[in-house]
C-alpha positions, -999 to 999 in steps of 0.1 A, spaced: 666 781 701 659 768 666 642 734 664 623 710 641 587 703 649 587 677 622 612 654 640 605 629 667 609 630 697 626 664 696 594 679 682 577 673 715 607 677 738 615 713 727 578 725 730 578 712 766 609 733 773 592 762 757 563 759 782 586 753 811 581 782 836 610 770 858 634 775 828 620 809 821 624 820 857 659 806 861 671 823 828 655 856 838 674 855 871 706 855 849 695 881 825 688 857 797 656 851 777 651 823 753 630 825 721 620 794 702 620 794 664 606 765 643 624 753 611 616 726 585 648 706 587 683 705 601 699 719 570 680 752 576 696 755 610 733 756 599 732 792 585 713 803 616 741 791 638 768 805 615 752 840 615 745 840 652 707 840 647 705 810 669 725 800 700 708 766 704 696 741 678 684 706 674 705 687 649 709 652 635 740 635 621 745 650 587 737 687 595 755 683 628 787 672 610 785 700 586 778 726 613 806 713 636 831 720 609 821 756 604 809 768 639 825 759 673 797 740 690 789 725 724 768 693 720 748 692 752 724 662 752 709 635 730 674 639 716 669 607 697 682 574 686 660 559 659 662 554 622 659 575 590 644 555 562 639 553 525 602 544 520 585 532 489 561 506 475 564 471 489 587 449 467 609 478 456 645 471 465 674 495 469 688 484 434 654 493 419 658 529 430 680 535 399 663 561 377 635 566 403 622 600 416 630 602 453 616 629 476 644 643 496 652 672 520 688 682 513 715 681 540 693 662 564 695 629 582 670 616 556 694 626 528 723 608 547 702 577 550 694 578 512 731 582 504 740 552 526 712 530 511 723 539 475 759 533 483 751 498 497 741 487 462 767 505 443 746 535 434 750 572 440 726 602 440 736 607 403 717 575 395 684 587 408 663 618 404 662 638 437 630 658 441 632 685 468 603 681 493 595 692 528 592 661 549 555 667 558 546 667 521 564 635 512 537 609 521 511 626 499 535 630 471 542 593 472 505 584 473 497 606 444 526 593 423 546 625 421 576 606 435 584 569 436 600 568 471 611 592 498 639 595 523 629 609 557 634 608 595 610 597 622 580 599 627 572 603 590 585 569 578 569 547 605 536 566 604 534 563 566 541 525 567 518 520 597 489 536 578 495 516 546 514 484 557 503 464 526 513 492 503 545 507 516 576 494 533 612 504 542 635 500 513 665 507 535 672 524 568 701 540 586 704 547 624 698 583 631 708 603 662 702 639 670 713 663 697 706 696 714 736 718 706 747 753 715 773 776 701 804 773 721 805 811 725 772 810 744 782 782 767 815 800 774 798 833 782 768 819 800 778 785 815 750 785 841 724 795 816 735 766 795 731 743 825 696 756 831 687 747 795 702 713 800 682 710 832 650 718 813 658 691 788 663 665 816 631 678 833 610 675 802 620 638 798 612 632 835 578 649 830 570 626 801 579 595 821 559 606 851 525 605 833 517 592 798 492 620 794 520 645 794 532 632 761 498 638 746 499 674 759 532 679 742 519 663 710 492 689 709 518 717 713 537 701 685 507 699 662 501 736 668 537 744 660 537 722 629 505 739 616 521 773 622 552 763 603 537 745 574 502 761 571 486 727 573 474 706 602 494 673 604 474 643 592 487 621 620 464 616 650 474 626 685 474 590 698 493 577 668 520 604 672 521 599 710 527 562 706 556 568 682 571 595 704 569 573 735 588 546 717 615 570 708 617 583 744 619 548 757 648 541 733 667 569 751 657 557 785 640 591 790 674 607 795 695 630 773 727 618 789 752 609 761 773 578 760 810 583 757 810 558 729 797 586 707 832 598 703 850 564 701 869 557 669 842 534 656 813 557 665 784 563 641 791 600 638 828 595 630 819 568 604 793 592 590 818 620 587 842 597 568 815 586 545 803 621 538 839 631 531 844 602 507 814 613 485 822 650 487 793 661 510 817 676 535 853 689 528 881 664 530 897 687 555 868 682 579 884 675 613 877 645 635 890 665 664 865 693 657 836 669 659 849 650 690 858 683 707 822 695 703 808 670 728 802 687 762 793 656 782 799 674 815 770 698 812 742 672 815 763 650 838 768 679 862 731 687 862 721 651 869 744 651 900 724 680 915 687 671 911 674 695 938 695 724 927 683 721 891 647 712 900 648 680 879 616 666 895 596 698 899 572 704 871 556 738 862 545 739 826 523 767 812 491 755 794 
């Protein structure tokens, strides 16, 4: 399973699943083991799915749309519903971004938010100077003047603004949603193992809801994973990150169950795909049916109907 420690709340949900002894036992009974691999952003995960190096991944809108048009996927459950933002000095407007240096991680939900914000004022990425940056380095680059603004996903924007409310603000924002996905080949070959992974996802959210301290525990796991990935300890404090993660979990109702409106004709994802096609970020041949057909609503729904069978309220997490 490839995931992104630098994303919230997926960055704490997946480590909880990694520490879930019940998941480990249930998969072992079925001859399956699950290894967790950290990555910097969703764009990094697309080739991993394409090459078969990952069978599960966490993906937000823009990388998901790209992946769904190249790899048959099963979208299992929702991990977040918050915002990606373009952050810069207070008083700087979207129109003022013309000619500015903007920190950006390509093919990510932050990149998508930037494209939407620029488009809203008649600009494109050709009108700005995109500076490639890992999301964890963007706040320092902004403070030091290496960039004039940055585009990123939560928790980086809110934490940056929260620490410097008089200095920085959101120039623009775009709703961002992300999911736990699997290759369709895996869910077809190992349907019950896929359900056990979905059960672990549900169980993790129940665990977070059961006791506020559990979120702090997972934040500590996340900080360790982030440090291992980036080589630097995150500057954010445990309490600060936990508060942000709880807000994201509450927005989901502590449940990964997906609304059927996600595949309606006016859904955010389908509108995003059309927008990305219009600006050449995904092929014009990208299929609406491929994206809609990737949603496997029934996996989490079936698990939720059988709480005892899937141990949804039993918790056994390794330290």
